[in-house]
N, C-alpha and C positions, 0 to 999 in steps of 0.2 A: 814672685809668689804664684803667678798664673801658671808658669811652667811646672812648678812643683805639684799643683793640684791636677793638672792634665796628666802628668806622669803617674801620679797616685791612682787616678781613675783608670788609666790604661792598664796598670799593674793589677788592679782589683778585677777588671774585666778578664784579663788573661787567666788569673787564678780561678775565677768562676768557670771559665770554659774548660779548664783542666780537671775540675772536680767531677767525679762520676755523678750522673744524674740520679737523684733520689727517686725511688718508686713513687708514682702518682697514686697508686692504689695498693694497699696491702690488706691481706685477709685479717679480719679482726676476730681472733679466736675467743677473746674475752666476752663477746656479746652472746655466746652460746652457753645456756644454762645446763648443768649436769642433769641428765634424765635417765630413766630406766626403760629399756625397750619393751620389756614385758608389761610395765605399767601403761606405756603408750598404746600397746596393742589392746590391752583390756579396756582402756578408755575409748578407743576408737570403735570397738565393736558395738553394733546396735543390739538391742534385746531381741531374742528369737532368731532362729536359724534362717527363717524365710523373710526376715526384714530386708527391705531394699531402701536405698536412699544415699544421700551425700550431704554432709554439713561442711560448708566452707567457712573458715574463720581467719582472722588476722594471724599470719604465720607466727608460730612460736619457734624460736631458735634454740635447738637442743643439741647437746653433746651426749652421744650415746656410744656405749661399748658393745661390740658384737664379734662374731666370728664369720668370716667370709665363706659362704657356701658355693656361690657361683659368680663368676666374673660377669661383667656387663654383657647383656644380650639384647637384641632388638625386641621391643615389646610395644603394645598399644599405649600411647601416652596422651591420647585426646582428653581424658578426664583431667589430668594434671594441667595441660595447656589451657583448658577451659577455665579451671579454677584460678590459674594465674592471671588470665585475662579479666576474669570477674573481679579480681582483687586490684585491678588497675594497671597491670603490667602491659605496656604498649605491645601490640602484635609484632612490631619490628624487633623488639627485644628477643622474642622467641626465635627469630631468624638469626640474630647475632649470637644467641646462647642456645643452640639447639638441644632439645631433649628428645631422644628417640630410643633410649635404652633403659633397662632396669637392672637391678642387682639383687641377688638374694643373700641374706645374712641370717644367722641364728641369733636369737635373743639369748640372754643368760640361761633361760630355762630350756633352751634347745629348740624352741618354736621357730620355724622358718618365717621370715618377714621379707617382703619384696619392697624395695625402694626405687624411686625414679632417680636417675643420675644424669647430670649434665654431660653431654657427649665429650666435652673437652677433658673430663676426668677419667674416662674409660681406659685410655692407653696408659697413663701414668699409674693408675690403680693396678692394672694387670702386671706392670713391671715391678711395683713395690710391695704388693700384698699377694702372697700365694693363696690359692684356695685352701681353706682350713685355717688361714692366718687370722690373728686377732687384729681388730681395727677399731679406731675411734672415728665415729661418723659425726660430721658437723652438718646438721640437717635443718631444713625448714619443715615444720609440721603444719601442713596447709589445710588438710581436710580429714574427715573421718567418714567411713562408709561401712557398708555391710561386709566388705571384703578386707577391712583393716585400715590402718592409718595411711594417709597420703603424705609421704615423706619425700622431700627432694634433697639429694645429697649435694652439698655445696663445696665440701672439702673433706679430706680424710687424713689420718695419721696412722702409721703402723704402731701396734703395741708389741712389746717383747713377748716371745713365746713363754707360756707357763711351763715350769718344770714338771 
């Protein structure tokens, strides 16, 4: 009986070693709520053209549709990094997940909106979505300011071209 158990355990271990490793982390698309980029823009703006300020809040996970105007480009990201740090993100996480670029999209109304983008997404985005292409944005809405919403792109998907 002992040999049988030992043989069974060895076979099970060999089968486990042959199985492909399951991903430890997978992007959870379901946690992103459908949103409207025009509504987010309108919500984010402060009253009056001369208003200055920034309101940071617990991130809202939004799924937004847009058209890509401009591929990722270097931009000042200090405000986003400060907001993330104030929300409790450890500074070393910003080193591991650098954010040094922005992306310009058009809301359904045609209004241009600038988003922050994780650097790791810039290259795949440039390969998969041409300028002018339709895109689904999976973003964290982190702050609002006199310049518009503070959106951080976490993932994206291409949308089929409209006829």
